[in-house]
TORPA-4810 file (N, C-alpha, C, O; in nm, 3 decimals):
<nodes>
NODE_1_0.750_-3.615_7.870_0.694_-3.652_7.732_0.598_-3.572_7.761_0.574_-3.534_7.876_X
NODE_2_0.519_-3.531_7.630_0.352_-3.481_7.626_0.292_-3.576_7.585_0.348_-3.684_7.567_X
NODE_3_0.101_-3.546_7.551_0.069_-3.626_7.562_0.055_-3.644_7.388_0.087_-3.554_7.309_X
NODE_4_0.006_-3.770_7.350_0.040_-3.819_7.169_-0.086_-3.693_7.188_-0.146_-3.675_7.294_X
NODE_5_-0.121_-3.581_7.014_-0.212_-3.579_6.950_-0.364_-3.619_6.964_-0.321_-3.734_6.971_X
NODE_6_-0.475_-3.631_6.973_-0.597_-3.713_6.930_-0.537_-3.799_6.767_-0.481_-3.775_6.660_X
NODE_7_-0.593_-3.902_6.840_-0.610_-3.947_6.644_-0.730_-3.890_6.562_-0.709_-3.892_6.440_X
NODE_8_-0.870_-3.832_6.609_-0.967_-3.768_6.590_-0.895_-3.596_6.616_-0.854_-3.567_6.728_X
NODE_9_-0.891_-3.546_6.561_-0.839_-3.388_6.554_-1.009_-3.314_6.526_-0.999_-3.193_6.542_X
NODE_10_-1.140_-3.351_6.494_-1.200_-3.279_6.436_-1.192_-3.197_6.304_-1.140_-3.243_6.202_X
NODE_11_-1.237_-3.094_6.312_-1.272_-3.014_6.184_-1.327_-2.890_6.224_-1.425_-2.877_6.298_X
NODE_12_-1.251_-2.783_6.164_-1.328_-2.689_6.235_-1.332_-2.542_6.055_-1.262_-2.515_5.957_X
NODE_13_-1.477_-2.493_6.123_-1.453_-2.370_5.989_-1.345_-2.213_6.034_-1.302_-2.157_6.134_X
NODE_14_-1.344_-2.200_5.920_-1.208_-2.126_5.943_-1.300_-1.986_6.002_-1.422_-1.986_5.987_X
NODE_15_-1.251_-1.905_6.050_-1.337_-1.741_6.103_-1.424_-1.774_6.155_-1.528_-1.716_6.124_X
NODE_16_-1.432_-1.884_6.262_-1.597_-1.939_6.333_-1.542_-1.888_6.494_-1.574_-1.968_6.582_X
NODE_17_-1.480_-1.790_6.532_-1.432_-1.656_6.625_-1.562_-1.613_6.651_-1.615_-1.597_6.541_X
NODE_18_-1.667_-1.578_6.772_-1.714_-1.453_6.688_-1.707_-1.353_6.822_-1.756_-1.393_6.927_X
NODE_19_-1.653_-1.239_6.815_-1.613_-1.079_6.899_-1.759_-1.033_6.934_-1.852_-1.050_6.856_X
NODE_20_-1.773_-0.966_7.074_-1.802_-0.912_7.094_-1.962_-0.811_6.996_-2.080_-0.817_7.030_X
NODE_21_-1.904_-0.733_6.881_-1.948_-0.735_6.835_-2.048_-0.779_6.673_-2.111_-0.713_6.591_X
NODE_22_-2.024_-0.887_6.686_-2.115_-1.029_6.626_-2.254_-1.011_6.606_-2.327_-1.034_6.703_X
NODE_23_-2.299_-0.979_6.514_-2.477_-0.965_6.513_-2.498_-1.119_6.576_-2.422_-1.215_6.586_X
NODE_24_-2.649_-1.094_6.614_-2.731_-1.268_6.658_-2.717_-1.341_6.545_-2.697_-1.461_6.559_X
NODE_25_-2.725_-1.283_6.409_-2.714_-1.362_6.294_-2.575_-1.409_6.279_-2.533_-1.523_6.295_X
NODE_26_-2.531_-1.337_6.258_-2.356_-1.420_6.283_-2.316_-1.458_6.392_-2.195_-1.470_6.411_X
NODE_27_-2.397_-1.482_6.481_-2.383_-1.542_6.598_-2.411_-1.724_6.558_-2.345_-1.827_6.577_X
NODE_28_-2.530_-1.695_6.500_-2.581_-1.819_6.463_-2.546_-1.866_6.341_-2.553_-1.989_6.333_X
NODE_29_-2.504_-1.797_6.223_-2.369_-1.894_6.154_-2.252_-1.956_6.166_-2.201_-2.057_6.118_X
NODE_30_-2.215_-1.855_6.258_-2.078_-1.897_6.336_-2.165_-2.102_6.364_-2.168_-2.192_6.280_X
NODE_31_-2.204_-2.103_6.470_-2.279_-2.189_6.507_-2.265_-2.274_6.410_-2.175_-2.357_6.421_X
NODE_32_-2.344_-2.274_6.302_-2.426_-2.409_6.172_-2.290_-2.415_6.111_-2.268_-2.517_6.045_X
NODE_33_-2.177_-2.310_6.123_-2.045_-2.363_6.066_-1.942_-2.479_6.120_-1.876_-2.572_6.075_X
NODE_34_-1.973_-2.408_6.262_-1.925_-2.493_6.332_-2.027_-2.662_6.426_-1.993_-2.760_6.492_X
NODE_35_-2.148_-2.606_6.376_-2.189_-2.836_6.355_-2.192_-2.822_6.252_-2.309_-2.792_6.231_X
NODE_36_-2.124_-2.824_6.131_-2.124_-2.865_6.012_-1.992_-2.917_6.010_-1.969_-3.018_5.945_X
NODE_37_-1.892_-2.853_6.081_-1.737_-2.914_6.148_-1.734_-3.036_6.191_-1.651_-3.124_6.168_X
NODE_38_-1.851_-3.035_6.270_-1.903_-3.117_6.409_-1.910_-3.263_6.330_-1.839_-3.361_6.354_X
NODE_39_-1.996_-3.254_6.245_-2.105_-3.354_6.131_-1.947_-3.364_6.072_-1.899_-3.466_6.122_X
NODE_40_-1.904_-3.336_6.034_-1.773_-3.419_5.892_-1.647_-3.424_5.979_-1.548_-3.387_5.915_X
NODE_41_-1.617_-3.460_6.113_-1.572_-3.481_6.177_-1.606_-3.619_6.224_-1.515_-3.698_6.248_X
NODE_42_-1.730_-3.654_6.238_-1.755_-3.727_6.259_-1.786_-3.864_6.186_-1.781_-3.978_6.233_X
NODE_43_-1.818_-3.821_6.055_-1.806_-3.920_5.932_-1.655_-3.952_5.898_-1.668_-4.065_5.850_X
NODE_44_-1.543_-3.928_5.895_-1.393_-3.968_5.880_-1.422_-4.119_5.922_-1.505_-4.120_6.012_X
NODE_45_-1.376_-4.253_5.884_-1.341_-4.380_5.958_-1.208_-4.417_5.955_-1.154_-4.515_5.904_X
NODE_46_-1.148_-4.287_6.043_-1.057_-4.357_6.126_-1.089_-4.392_6.241_-1.190_-4.376_6.309_X
NODE_47_-0.930_-4.472_6.267_-0.978_-4.570_6.414_-0.990_-4.397_6.514_-0.907_-4.306_6.511_X
NODE_48_-1.092_-4.401_6.575_-1.146_-4.363_6.706_-1.266_-4.225_6.631_-1.316_-4.117_6.664_X
NODE_49_-1.265_-4.292_6.550_-1.414_-4.197_6.530_-1.555_-4.285_6.483_-1.580_-4.398_6.441_X
NODE_50_-1.609_-4.198_6.508_-1.740_-4.307_6.592_-1.830_-4.235_6.534_-1.825_-4.114_6.516_X
NODE_51_-1.925_-4.320_6.500_-2.073_-4.286_6.344_-2.103_-4.242_6.445_-2.061_-4.252_6.560_X
NODE_52_-2.245_-4.147_6.360_-2.322_-4.062_6.489_-2.449_-4.145_6.472_-2.547_-4.127_6.545_X
NODE_53_-2.446_-4.238_6.371_-2.594_-4.282_6.326_-2.577_-4.390_6.503_-2.677_-4.432_6.561_X
NODE_54_-2.487_-4.404_6.535_-2.449_-4.515_6.614_-2.460_-4.476_6.810_-2.426_-4.364_6.847_X
NODE_55_-2.495_-4.552_6.885_-2.497_-4.476_7.002_-2.291_-4.501_7.080_-2.202_-4.572_7.032_X
NODE_56_-2.285_-4.391_7.237_-2.128_-4.472_7.167_-2.117_-4.591_7.239_-2.001_-4.633_7.229_X
NODE_57_-2.223_-4.698_7.342_-2.192_-4.797_7.331_-2.197_-4.884_7.211_-2.118_-4.978_7.221_X
NODE_58_-2.257_-4.883_7.115_-2.191_-4.962_7.025_-2.089_-4.895_6.947_-2.036_-4.968_6.864_X
NODE_59_-2.036_-4.747_6.954_-1.936_-4.761_6.855_-1.847_-4.796_6.917_-1.775_-4.871_6.852_X
NODE_60_-1.790_-4.767_7.089_-1.714_-4.850_7.132_-1.665_-4.980_7.122_-1.548_-5.019_7.122_X
NODE_61_-1.793_-5.057_7.112_-1.791_-5.190_7.130_-1.700_-5.226_6.983_-1.603_-5.298_6.960_X
NODE_62_-1.792_-5.134_6.894_-1.749_-5.193_6.733_-1.594_-5.145_6.775_-1.528_-5.249_6.781_X
NODE_63_-1.525_-5.054_6.799_-1.370_-5.010_6.735_-1.294_-5.153_6.814_-1.202_-5.225_6.773_X
NODE_64_-1.361_-5.158_6.923_-1.269_-5.279_7.038_-1.307_-5.462_6.925_-1.259_-5.575_6.927_X
NODE_65_-1.393_-5.404_6.861_-1.440_-5.582_6.806_-1.338_-5.537_6.673_-1.249_-5.618_6.646_X
NODE_66_-1.345_-5.436_6.605_-1.240_-5.429_6.517_-1.081_-5.476_6.528_-1.014_-5.561_6.470_X
NODE_67_-1.055_-5.378_6.629_-0.943_-5.427_6.730_-0.927_-5.563_6.797_-0.807_-5.589_6.808_X
NODE_68_-0.978_-5.626_6.828_-0.918_-5.743_6.819_-0.968_-5.855_6.741_-0.917_-5.961_6.779_X
NODE_69_-1.062_-5.869_6.630_-1.062_-5.892_6.508_-0.923_-5.912_6.408_-0.888_-6.009_6.340_X
NODE_70_-0.850_-5.758_6.431_-0.658_-5.729_6.358_-0.624_-5.782_6.399_-0.516_-5.815_6.350_X
NODE_71_-0.669_-5.872_6.559_-0.539_-5.962_6.634_-0.458_-5.851_6.662_-0.342_-5.830_6.626_X
NODE_72_-0.597_-5.721_6.790_-0.510_-5.645_6.940_-0.347_-5.542_6.810_-0.230_-5.523_6.844_X
NODE_73_-0.394_-5.513_6.713_-0.272_-5.369_6.689_-0.259_-5.308_6.802_-0.351_-5.305_6.884_X
NODE_74_-0.119_-5.239_6.825_-0.115_-5.155_6.871_-0.128_-5.041_6.790_-0.132_-4.939_6.859_X
NODE_75_-0.141_-5.011_6.609_-0.143_-4.919_6.607_-0.353_-4.882_6.634_-0.391_-4.777_6.686_X
NODE_76_-0.425_-4.963_6.598_-0.566_-4.955_6.646_-0.547_-4.901_6.786_-0.478_-4.807_6.748_X
NODE_77_-0.549_-4.893_6.846_-0.552_-4.826_7.006_-0.570_-4.697_6.993_-0.502_-4.627_6.918_X
NODE_78_-0.681_-4.648_7.080_-0.675_-4.500_7.094_-0.622_-4.419_7.153_-0.584_-4.487_7.248_X
NODE_79_-0.578_-4.293_7.180_-0.519_-4.174_7.251_-0.621_-4.065_7.303_-0.740_-4.076_7.333_X
NODE_80_-0.526_-3.947_7.305_-0.577_-3.785_7.290_-0.737_-3.840_7.373_-0.752_-3.942_7.442_X
NODE_81_-0.854_-3.720_7.334_-0.946_-3.679_7.343_-1.043_-3.816_7.359_-1.116_-3.845_7.454_X
NODE_82_-1.015_-3.902_7.212_-1.066_-4.064_7.233_-1.151_-4.122_7.336_-1.266_-4.157_7.359_X
NODE_83_-0.956_-4.105_7.420_-0.932_-4.263_7.440_-1.022_-4.166_7.599_-1.123_-4.206_7.658_X
NODE_84_-0.956_-4.057_7.627_-1.092_-3.966_7.741_-1.182_-4.006_7.753_-1.234_-4.055_7.854_X
NODE_85_-1.233_-3.988_7.615_-1.415_-4.075_7.627_-1.435_-4.196_7.679_-1.487_-4.224_7.787_X
NODE_86_-1.394_-4.262_7.602_-1.431_-4.425_7.621_-1.349_-4.471_7.785_-1.373_-4.577_7.843_X
NODE_87_-1.236_-4.343_7.846_-1.308_-4.368_8.016_-1.393_-4.283_8.082_-1.427_-4.321_8.195_X
NODE_88_-1.445_-4.156_8.032_-1.544_-4.113_8.093_-1.658_-4.176_8.035_-1.752_-4.170_8.115_X
NODE_89_-1.690_-4.235_7.925_-1.862_-4.305_7.907_-1.810_-4.421_8.020_-1.886_-4.441_8.115_X
NODE_90_-1.648_-4.517_8.010_-1.750_-4.661_8.112_-1.760_-4.575_8.218_-1.786_-4.661_8.301_X
NODE_91_-1.761_-4.432_8.305_-1.811_-4.459_8.441_-1.957_-4.428_8.446_-2.022_-4.427_8.551_X
NODE_92_-2.019_-4.396_8.296_-2.122_-4.297_8.275_-2.255_-4.429_8.346_-2.254_-4.546_8.383_X
NODE_93_-2.347_-4.326_8.334_-2.490_-4.439_8.388_-2.525_-4.544_8.299_-2.549_-4.664_8.313_X
NODE_94_-2.517_-4.447_8.184_-2.507_-4.610_7.998_-2.447_-4.695_8.037_-2.493_-4.806_8.064_X
NODE_95_-2.312_-4.654_8.047_-2.212_-4.750_8.051_-2.270_-4.866_8.105_-2.316_-4.962_8.044_X
NODE_96_-2.259_-4.836_8.302_-2.313_-4.921_8.371_-2.461_-5.000_8.330_-2.500_-5.108_8.374_X
NODE_97_-2.531_-4.908_8.227_-2.654_-4.983_8.258_-2.673_-5.113_8.132_-2.747_-5.210_8.121_X
NODE_98_-2.561_-5.053_8.045_-2.595_-5.151_7.876_-2.466_-5.273_7.983_-2.511_-5.386_7.964_X
NODE_99_-2.347_-5.284_8.070_-2.268_-5.313_8.021_-2.124_-5.325_7.970_-2.124_-5.264_7.863_X
NODE_100_-2.059_-5.350_7.983_-1.871_-5.331_7.914_-1.892_-5.439_7.827_-2.010_-5.451_7.794_X
NODE_101_-1.803_-5.534_7.773_-1.742_-5.641_7.733_-1.575_-5.622_7.775_-1.498_-5.528_7.793_X
NODE_102_-1.571_-5.791_7.781_-1.436_-5.771_7.807_-1.342_-5.732_7.695_-1.228_-5.701_7.728_X
NODE_103_-1.385_-5.730_7.524_-1.300_-5.748_7.455_-1.292_-5.557_7.447_-1.194_-5.496_7.403_X
NODE_104_-1.413_-5.495_7.497_-1.410_-5.301_7.518_-1.311_-5.283_7.655_-1.211_-5.211_7.659_X
NODE_105_-1.373_-5.380_7.783_-1.288_-5.353_7.897_-1.037_-5.377_7.841_-0.941_-5.306_7.871_X
NODE_106_-1.048_-5.506_7.758_-0.966_-5.527_7.730_-0.866_-5.415_7.683_-0.762_-5.370_7.730_X
NODE_107_-0.973_-5.380_7.524_-0.913_-5.195_7.468_-0.872_-5.136_7.548_-0.756_-5.153_7.584_X
NODE_108_-0.950_-5.046_7.606_-0.959_-4.984_7.746_-0.817_-5.026_7.813_-0.797_-4.940_7.898_X
NODE_109_-0.750_-5.083_7.813_-0.644_-5.128_7.922_-0.558_-5.137_7.867_-0.449_-5.158_7.920_X
NODE_110_-0.574_-5.127_7.748_-0.448_-5.201_7.618_-0.403_-5.060_7.580_-0.283_-5.033_7.585_X
NODE_111_-0.542_-4.923_7.523_-0.500_-4.786_7.523_-0.461_-4.739_7.660_-0.412_-4.626_7.650_X
NODE_112_-0.463_-4.776_7.770_-0.433_-4.683_7.872_-0.262_-4.781_7.904_-0.174_-4.744_7.983_X
NODE_113_-0.261_-4.829_7.870_-0.091_-4.903_7.857_-0.005_-4.800_7.819_0.072_-4.741_7.895_X
NODE_114_-0.017_-4.782_7.708_0.034_-4.750_7.531_0.067_-4.570_7.583_0.144_-4.502_7.515_X
NODE_115_0.017_-4.527_7.675_-0.018_-4.370_7.694_0.167_-4.345_7.820_0.200_-4.424_7.909_X
NODE_116_0.238_-4.231_7.786_0.291_-4.219_7.817_0.334_-4.197_7.930_0.230_-4.244_7.975_X
NODE_117_0.385_-4.171_8.012_0.360_-4.172_8.182_0.277_-4.012_8.226_0.295_-3.905_8.169_X
NODE_118_0.194_-4.036_8.332_0.170_-3.867_8.361_0.026_-3.818_8.210_-0.068_-3.739_8.215_X
NODE_119_0.063_-3.888_8.123_-0.058_-3.845_8.000_-0.154_-3.767_8.097_-0.144_-3.645_8.111_X
NODE_120_-0.249_-3.843_8.164_-0.382_-3.804_8.181_-0.352_-3.623_8.248_-0.413_-3.524_8.208_X
NODE_121_-0.264_-3.624_8.336_-0.218_-3.515_8.453_-0.218_-3.368_8.287_-0.285_-3.289_8.220_X
NODE_122_-0.128_-3.408_8.304_-0.038_-3.315_8.142_-0.148_-3.304_8.036_-0.145_-3.211_7.957_X
NODE_123_-0.273_-3.421_8.031_-0.352_-3.344_7.907_-0.436_-3.221_7.990_-0.459_-3.114_7.933_X
NODE_124_-0.479_-3.247_8.126_-0.593_-3.172_8.190_-0.490_-3.033_8.181_-0.518_-2.932_8.116_X
NODE_125_-0.400_-3.048_8.241_-0.359_-2.919_8.287_-0.265_-2.829_8.123_-0.224_-2.714_8.109_X
NODE_126_-0.264_-2.906_8.064_-0.293_-2.793_7.908_-0.411_-2.687_7.851_-0.487_-2.704_7.756_X
NODE_127_-0.400_-2.562_7.952_-0.498_-2.548_7.877_-0.494_-2.493_7.687_-0.573_-2.529_7.599_X
NODE_128_-0.396_-2.414_7.675_-0.422_-2.372_7.528_-0.433_-2.494_7.388_-0.424_-2.500_7.266_X
NODE_129_-0.461_-2.587_7.521_-0.581_-2.722_7.375_-0.697_-2.744_7.426_-0.765_-2.829_7.369_X
NODE_130_-0.758_-2.675_7.549_-0.865_-2.686_7.614_-0.928_-2.546_7.589_-0.874_-2.441_7.625_X
NODE_131_-1.041_-2.554_7.528_-1.129_-2.452_7.499_-1.284_-2.443_7.420_-1.321_-2.508_7.322_X
NODE_132_-1.350_-2.357_7.484_-1.525_-2.442_7.477_-1.507_-2.392_7.225_-1.489_-2.295_7.151_X
NODE_133_-1.522_-2.501_7.218_-1.571_-2.466_7.066_-1.659_-2.402_7.017_-1.662_-2.362_6.900_X
NODE_134_-1.761_-2.380_7.122_-1.851_-2.227_7.077_-1.809_-2.070_7.104_-1.837_-1.963_7.049_X
NODE_135_-1.723_-2.113_7.226_-1.700_-1.909_7.289_-1.548_-1.909_7.257_-1.487_-1.804_7.238_X
NODE_136_-1.484_-2.040_7.253_-1.339_-2.023_7.210_-1.253_-1.981_7.353_-1.141_-1.932_7.351_X
NODE_137_-1.356_-2.020_7.514_-1.246_-1.952_7.612_-1.218_-2.085_7.615_-1.272_-2.188_7.576_X
NODE_138_-1.069_-2.040_7.701_-1.002_-2.208_7.749_-0.990_-2.195_7.903_-0.967_-2.090_7.963_X
NODE_139_-1.015_-2.362_7.978_-1.071_-2.380_8.030_-0.953_-2.499_8.075_-0.864_-2.549_8.007_X
NODE_140_-0.987_-2.520_8.202_-0.855_-2.708_8.221_-0.997_-2.771_8.166_-1.102_-2.711_8.187_X
NODE_141_-0.992_-2.899_8.093_-1.004_-3.007_8.053_-1.116_-3.027_8.125_-1.229_-3.014_8.079_X
NODE_142_-1.088_-3.061_8.242_-1.177_-3.107_8.335_-1.305_-3.070_8.348_-1.392_-3.147_8.390_X
NODE_143_-1.339_-2.872_8.290_-1.421_-2.813_8.318_-1.487_-2.782_8.196_-1.546_-2.679_8.165_X
NODE_144_-1.466_-2.903_8.121_-1.523_-2.885_7.970_-1.605_-3.010_7.948_-1.558_-3.117_7.987_X
NODE_145_-1.721_-3.008_7.891_-1.776_-3.122_7.861_-1.738_-3.181_7.733_-1.674_-3.124_7.644_X
NODE_146_-1.777_-3.281_7.730_-1.673_-3.363_7.599_-1.778_-3.429_7.508_-1.812_-3.531_7.569_X
NODE_147_-1.862_-3.420_7.369_-1.853_-3.506_7.305_-1.820_-3.637_7.242_-1.722_-3.661_7.171_X
NODE_148_-1.942_-3.742_7.288_-1.827_-3.871_7.272_-1.861_-3.889_7.108_-1.856_-3.996_7.048_X
NODE_149_-1.883_-3.809_7.073_-1.925_-3.871_6.871_-1.812_-3.803_6.769_-1.781_-3.847_6.658_X
NODE_150_-1.761_-3.695_6.830_-1.643_-3.613_6.766_-1.529_-3.520_6.879_-1.420_-3.464_6.869_X
NODE_151_-1.605_-3.539_6.957_-1.452_-3.476_7.044_-1.450_-3.354_7.078_-1.335_-3.317_7.098_X
NODE_152_-1.534_-3.265_7.095_-1.555_-3.122_7.039_-1.541_-3.098_7.196_-1.562_-3.204_7.255_X
NODE_153_-1.511_-2.985_7.287_-1.598_-3.033_7.436_-1.622_-2.854_7.400_-1.568_-2.780_7.318_X
NODE_154_-1.724_-2.834_7.501_-1.816_-2.740_7.577_-1.780_-2.701_7.689_-1.750_-2.769_7.787_X
NODE_155_-1.781_-2.577_7.675_-1.828_-2.540_7.856_-1.933_-2.533_7.899_-2.030_-2.528_7.824_X
NODE_156_-1.951_-2.528_8.079_-2.082_-2.520_8.090_-2.171_-2.359_8.015_-2.238_-2.342_7.913_X
NODE_157_-2.149_-2.311_8.073_-2.214_-2.189_8.019_-2.242_-2.206_7.883_-2.365_-2.197_7.885_X
NODE_158_-2.216_-2.222_7.778_-2.242_-2.204_7.604_-2.351_-2.356_7.621_-2.454_-2.380_7.558_X
NODE_159_-2.293_-2.429_7.714_-2.385_-2.513_7.648_-2.445_-2.631_7.767_-2.482_-2.747_7.755_X
NODE_160_-2.438_-2.577_7.835_-2.508_-2.613_7.978_-2.560_-2.774_7.976_-2.668_-2.804_8.026_X
NODE_161_-2.485_-2.860_7.923_-2.450_-3.061_7.906_-2.528_-3.040_7.796_-2.548_-3.162_7.799_X
NODE_162_-2.580_-3.010_7.719_-2.608_-3.027_7.573_-2.622_-2.940_7.487_-2.659_-2.824_7.510_X
NODE_163_-2.592_-2.993_7.363_-2.565_-2.889_7.234_-2.701_-2.941_7.120_-2.712_-3.055_7.076_X
NODE_164_-2.775_-2.849_7.096_-2.901_-2.895_7.016_-2.872_-2.886_6.851_-2.866_-2.774_6.798_X
NODE_165_-2.858_-2.981_6.789_-2.843_-2.959_6.650_-2.930_-2.860_6.569_-3.053_-2.858_6.562_X
NODE_166_-2.823_-2.761_6.498_-2.913_-2.613_6.432_-2.968_-2.680_6.263_-3.064_-2.632_6.204_X
NODE_167_-2.896_-2.781_6.216_-2.861_-2.800_6.054_-2.971_-2.946_6.089_-3.065_-2.927_6.013_X
NODE_168_-2.998_-3.071_6.163_-3.051_-3.160_6.137_-3.150_-3.193_6.269_-3.132_-3.274_6.360_X
NODE_169_-3.240_-3.117_6.249_-3.351_-3.115_6.415_-3.387_-3.226_6.462_-3.426_-3.240_6.578_X
NODE_170_-3.375_-3.342_6.354_-3.398_-3.514_6.377_-3.271_-3.555_6.478_-3.253_-3.673_6.505_X
NODE_171_-3.190_-3.459_6.529_-3.091_-3.578_6.597_-3.055_-3.445_6.691_-3.066_-3.331_6.646_X
NODE_172_-3.014_-3.473_6.818_-2.992_-3.413_6.917_-2.831_-3.446_6.985_-2.805_-3.551_7.043_X
NODE_173_-2.750_-3.356_6.967_-2.593_-3.379_6.981_-2.617_-3.342_7.168_-2.632_-3.230_7.218_X
NODE_174_-2.614_-3.458_7.230_-2.656_-3.453_7.364_-2.573_-3.564_7.504_-2.569_-3.575_7.627_X
NODE_175_-2.501_-3.643_7.343_-2.404_-3.722_7.415_-2.224_-3.680_7.463_-2.110_-3.718_7.436_X
NODE_176_-2.302_-3.565_7.558_-2.171_-3.517_7.610_-2.169_-3.576_7.732_-2.276_-3.599_7.789_X
NODE_177_-2.018_-3.617_7.803_-1.993_-3.648_7.941_-1.897_-3.526_8.031_-1.796_-3.468_7.992_X
NODE_178_-1.960_-3.514_8.141_-1.850_-3.351_8.231_-1.765_-3.438_8.272_-1.790_-3.528_8.352_X
NODE_179_-1.627_-3.409_8.204_-1.502_-3.436_8.268_-1.500_-3.514_8.432_-1.583_-3.455_8.501_X
NODE_180_-1.450_-3.594_8.488_-1.373_-3.581_8.636_-1.268_-3.592_8.616_-1.212_-3.651_8.523_X
NODE_181_-1.213_-3.514_8.734_-1.084_-3.568_8.781_-1.045_-3.700_8.861_-1.057_-3.726_8.981_X
NODE_182_-0.991_-3.783_8.745_-0.956_-3.894_8.816_-0.774_-3.933_8.793_-0.708_-4.018_8.733_X
NODE_183_-0.742_-3.796_8.891_-0.608_-3.830_8.896_-0.568_-3.943_9.035_-0.452_-3.981_9.052_X
</nodes>
């Protein structure tokens, strides 16, 4: 059985692939288009989308609280990249400092229980789904960084762990987690 598609897939601007002959200005415009797509994907209110104005902790807790207050319906659980984002965030320094509520822990465990067998290993091995959103090179998912707000993935060469917002300099897109191999 294959991994389910992520609930939030994000939106991508059309024709955003830079070629070696693309000018520096052209590459800058491509980066802006991609950033706009990232912002657009975070403004959705679907299950699994995080609000850009909230911290990852607040957003995950909000998802868990909504799931809990609605009677814990299975359709409100997350999968794919949103679930991976929660798994990686849970083991981060920030999560350990902020603490994780019982409701969020139950939400994570219920989401994990709904996944097909070997979903994690299969997801890590699907190179065609795992590409850097900046340079479009394919990588194993464990070698990419994952934004906890829009679930875009970035390679170590393009981002070095951080993504500076080109449109709105008041926000910094640094909420990335290095994906670890939890096999």
